[in-house]
N, C-alpha and C positions, 0 to 999 in steps of 0.2 A: 504496499500498499504506500505509494509515492506522500500521499499529504497526513499521513500518522503523525498525533501530535504528540507533548507530551503536559499533561493536565496536569494541574495541582492545585486541588479544591483548601481554600483554609477560610475555616471559621473557626468561631470560640466552643462550642457548647455542644458534644456530640449527645444528644438526646431530642427527640420530641419532633416536631416537621421538618425542621432543617437537614436534620442527622437523615432524615426518612427518606428525603430530598436528594441528598448526596449519595448516598447508598443505590437510589436506584438510579443516577447520574451515571455513577463511576462504573456500575456494572452494564447498563447500555453504550458506554463510552467504551469501556474491553472490549466489548462481543464486534463495535465497529472497528476495531483493531489502534484504539488509541492505545498511550501509556501514560497510566494515571496513578497519582501519587495525593493523599492526604496527609494538612497539618490542620489540629486543634489542640484544644487544651488537657491537660493533663489530670486535675483534681474535678470533673463532673463526667456524670454517668454512676452506673455501678454495676453489678453482675451480668443483668439482663443489656449493656451497650457490651460489658466486655465480651460477651457472646459474639453479640452481630459484629465486632472489631475480629473476633477472631475467625466467623465465618471470613470473613472478608482476606485476609493479609494474603493469601495462597495468588488472588487476584492483581493486583498491585502493583505492579513494575517498579512503582518511585516510591513505595511503601507508607506505611502510616504511621507519623510524625506526632508525639502528646508531646507538649510543653506547656506549664503553667503559665495560663491566660485570665489574670483579674476579671469579672464584670464590668466593673467599673472606672471611668480613668482616677488614675492615683500613680503615686510615684512609681509601685513595681511593672507597669507599664514599660516604664524604661527596661529593666533588666529581659522584661518576655519577650518588647520589640526587637531586641540585640537577640535573644535565643533561637529567633523566627525567623529573623531575616535570616541569619547565618544558616539554616535549614534549607529552605527556602532557593537559595544562591546555589548550594550546592545539587539540589534538584534540575537546575538550569530550563524553568519551565516553556514554553511555547506560549501555552495560558495560562495566567493565575486567575481566578474564578474566587474572589471572594462573598463568603454569604453569611449576611446578617450584618449589624455595627461595628462588630469589632474586626469579625476575618474582612468584607468592606472596606477600611482602613488599613490593615494591615495589602492586605492584595495588591492595592491600588498604590499605596506608597512603596512598598519593596516592587512591584510592576515597576514603578518608573522610576529607583533607585539603579533599579538591572538593566533597564536602558540607558545609562551615564554609560557601563561598561561593556555591551554586548548589544546583539542585534534584537530585535522586537521582538515584546513581551506585550500579548492583549491583554490588557485588564479590564476582567469585569466584573460588575456587581450585582448581587441578588438582596432587597434587601429584608423579603420576608420579615415585613412586618417591623420587626426592629426599635429602630426609634422612632420610628413615623408614627408610634403611640403615644408617645411625649404631644403632652398641648402645647401649643405652638403660641401660646400666650404666657408663659411661664419659662422664667429666666434659665432652666433647664432645656427647656423647648429649644429656646431661642436659640442658645449655645448652641446646641445638637444638631439644627438647620443651618444654622452660619456653618459650619465645618463643611456641613454635608453640600453647602455650595461651593466652598472654598474645594472640596474633593472632585465634584463632577470635571476639574480640570485634568485629574491624572485619572479619568476612567474613559474606557475606549466603545463602554456600552453597559447602560440598564437594562438589566433583566426583571421586569416583574411579574409575579406569580398571581394578578389579580389585576382585574381592571380596577377597583377601588384603591388598590394599594397604589397605583398611578396616578389616580386623580387626589390620593392623598398627597402622594409628593408633589405630584405640580402643588398644588392647595398650600403645601407646609412649606417645600424648600423652592419652586418655582419650576418654570418651563425649565427641565431638561436642556444643555447646550449644545445633548451629544448624541447620538445614535440610542433611540431604547423603546424595547417591545415588550409583548404578552406572552409568556409562554404560560401555560394553566400545569397545576403540578401531573402527575401521571403516576398508572398504577399498571401496572404488568397485568397479560393477558387471563394468567391463575386466579387475579383477585377478582376479577367479573361472573364467578363461581360461587353461587349459592351458598349458606353457609346455616346448616338447619342449626335450632336450640338443643341443647340436649334436657335430660329429664333433670325434673328437680330444679327449675332456673327460677332466677329471679324476677321480678317485674322489670328492675329499671338498670341498667346500665350507667355509670359514667365511666369515660378511660379519658387519660391524659394528664398532664404536669397537676402537682397538688400546689399551686398557685392561686391566689385571687383574678388574677388577669383572666383566664380559662374556667371560673365560676363555677368553683365544687362549693363551695358554700350556699350560690342559690340556689346550686340539686338538691342540700342537704334540707333547706328550709323549706322547700317545695313540697319535699315525700312526706314532710311533716305534717304539713297542711292539703296535700292531697287522697290521703290514706281517710278522714273521716269523711269526705265530699264521695268515696265509693263505697263507707260501711264497712273498709276493711282496712286493716295494716300490710301497708307495702311494703317489700321487701327488695334490696338493692344490692349489688357488686360496685364498688367504688375501685376503680383500678389507676393504681402508680404510683410514686414518686416525688418528694422533694420539698424544699425547706419548710412550706408551709402547713405540712400533713400534719404533725402537732395538733393545731388547730383545729383543723376538721375533725379528728378524733374526740378533742372540745368539746364541740360545737355538738357532735353527734349523741355525746355523752349529754348534757345539757337539753336537748330536748328528748332523752330518753329513749332513744331510738338503735341502744347498742346490738339490739335482739333482731332487729329490724335491715342492718346494713353492715355490710362485713368487705374490709378492705383488702385488696390483693396487692404485688408487686408489681411491676411495670411486666408484662407480655406480650407474643404477640397478638395483634387486633384483633384476626379469625378467631384466635383462640379465646378470649374476651367475649365476644361476640356470640358465642353457643352457651352464655351464661346466662340471659335474659331475653327477654320478648322483647324489653322495646329498648334502641341507647338515646340518649341526650348529649347535646354538647350546648352547654349552659354560658360560654364565653362571653366576655363583658371585650373584647377586640379579638381580631383573626386578621388574616390576610390571607390565606385559602387553604386550608387545615385537613391535611390528609384523611383525616381521622373522619370527617365527615363523605370523602369521595370511597371509603374503604366502607366505612357501613354500607353505603346506599350501592355497590357496587356487589356486594355482599349478600343482594338482598334481603336486608333487615330493615323493620320500621325505625325511624328515630324522629326527635324533636330535636330543633337546632335555636339559636339565635340569628336575628337580621344581622349579622355584623359583619363586616371585610367583607371578602369575597364571599361568602354563604349566599346570601341571595341571587350572585349569579352560577349557582350549582342548580339550585332547586327552583330557578326563576321567582322574582322579585313577589307576586302575588300569592306566595304558596301557602296555604295553609297549615304548614308542618312549621313556619318560621313564626318567632316569639322576638319579644324586648327581654333583655336581661332580666326579668324581675321575677322573686319565687310568687306572687301570686298569679303572676301570669304563664308561668311554668306550670303550679299547679293543679290551674284550670286545663294546660292543653295534656298535663298527664293522665288526670281523670278522664277528660273527650277520647284519649287515645288506647287506653286501658279496658275502657266501656264497652269497645267493638274495634279490636285491636284488626281485627282481617278488614274491615272498612278502612279503618285509618290506612295501612298499608297499602292499599292502590290508590293513596294521595302520592306516593313517593314518582321520583323523575324517571322516563322512561329507561332502562339498562343497555338496550342498543346504542341511542344518544348519548350514554354518559362516557359507553367505551369511545364512539367515536371522538368526542370531544378531552376526554381525559385519559389518554393512553400512553403511557411510558413512553413507546418507542415516537409518537408523535412528539414529545416532549423534548427529545435527548435529538430528535430531527433536527428540531428549530434551533434547538441550540447550541449544534453545530455549525450551523449556518451563522450565526451570528458572531462566531468564534472565525472562523475563516473570514467573514465579513472588516473582522477587527485588526485581523494580520493582510487583508489585502489582497485576499488568495480569491 
């Protein structure tokens, strides 16, 4: 293959949607004949993520390189930046693709430094929400968006995972002075196979990061309110990990739901889908969440909040969409569980989902962006 590229993906946190996106993308890029590597934080993630890295390591010719990267800007960034730059320089990438705020900053700065001493390096950035979630009226938001405007001069292409994300960038940062494209997250063909529920399933499933941005507290409050409306106690499984997990345990105890909610560590989404009849995504903010795509591809009924790019998946008028509000979620839980078969018929069409959100479509569009950035 004459157009084989050396591609390095740089991101901070190897958990959640960003990690899922990078895994799918690297798999498709390796299959296309490219040489790929990963640089990310070494202090984030647990046993589940370690197993995923183990599965990936043999296919990544440029390796998996993990080094401490702190979440927030601070003095430790200097040492982290030096370590990360040395790793990336040794990998000699043709394409440096940054994901999330920290990965995007590193990829664009270090790609620019590499240009001083060697041939062209394509510098691409996928925000994945990231710093775009900040309020532009706050001092922190103003700082981040000013930095983002300055970073555009070190960027060859912006890759947005939803039209919502692109509109948010334009509103908070400004019209990009560089090429930018919309490429939806994509799923592998096997993920469009239905997942049947198992025996003794719970009523409801939450799966995702245990942090307020994703709405686990909304889910727990809604569960407490929905049970009396149906005349029975509802059961739930909550799958995931995160710094805020102890607070959600405390919330469950405070509401007397210990016997109705089971907490489980991270696991593959399709395994979790078999544990409950109805999936809930109660996020306060999103870009283009994989968990929504995975749930619908697996033919599982779900309730989701109408935030970020989620309406682009369902259609803005879908009755499955709600505001991130416990009372509204409780109403929708009661309605859906009262006749789950009828509710399931409200979900988007499977063939249409596959045509719009396939991993092959995603990888092909991103590869085009790489070659365009390199002038090939």
